[in-house]
N, C-alpha and C positions, 0 to 999 in steps of 0.2 A: 459492570459495564463490562463488555469481552474486547470490544476495538475502539480504537482511536487515530482519528487523522490529523496532522501536524499541518496547521497553516501557517505561514511566515513568508518574509519576501524573499524572491529570488532573484527577479531581474534586475539586471544591471549591477549586481553584484559579483565580487571574484567568487569563480564555481568553488574551487576548494573552501574558500570559507564560508560558503552556504553548505555544502556538503559536513564540514565538521560542525557548523551550528546546528544543522538537523539531526545529524548522528549525537551528539551532546543529548538533544532533546530525546529522542528514541530511545536510549540510553535510561534517561530517568523515567520516562513513560513505561519502559518494561517492566517497571516495580510494581507498576499498579492495573496494568493492562494486559491481557493476554497477547492481543495483537496490535502491534503501532505498524501505522501505515506511515512510511517517511516518502513524500511526493518525489524527493532526488533520487531515488533509489527505483522508482518507476518510470521516469522520464529522462531520455537520455539527452544529454549536453546540448545537441545541435537541434533539437526539436521546434518547432515554430511554437510562437506564445498560444495562439489558437487551439493547435493540437494537441498542446500540453494542459492546457485548462480544461479541455474535454477529458481526456485521460485522467487527471486529477480532481474534478468534479465526481465525474464516474466511480471513481474509489471512494470519495469522500462520502457517497451516499451509501454505500455496501457499511460505513463505520458508525458504531453507536453512540459515538461522541467526538467532538473536535478540541484540539487544543491550539490554542491561539496565541503565538508568541507576539512580544512587544512592538515589534518592529511591521506589524500588520498595516497600521494606519499609512504606513508610505507604499504600499503594495496593491497597484491596481486588482491582479489576480488574485492577492490574499483577501481586500475588502469583498470582490465577488464571492469567492467562497463564503466569506462569514458572512455576508447578506444570505444566502443559500441557507446555510446553517440555522440561521435565526427564522427566516422563511417556514422552514420546513421542522423547526422545534427541536433541532438538534442538541443535544447537552453540550454547551461549550464548557471549558475550562481555561482559563486564564494563565498565562506565564506566570509562573509563581503560585499559584493556587494550591498545586499539588506537587 
């Protein structure tokens, strides 16, 4: 696998906390994948949810796998991304698996 997209909760959380959480995941995944797609680096903070999701889903579809953070169950956007990944049989890695 060459590329992985990170799925996790963003909305409703402090931006600084979210960026740190995703950066930590990105750093960890960089040891295992050539390219790590961190959605917090793709989407400007002031982007509306619908636009952000379109940007994220497009990027996710270009990846070989997805990495699912433990907090995804409380994220509407994360669950949407996870549903799409599962439906399209994109390999999943759960937080803690790698």
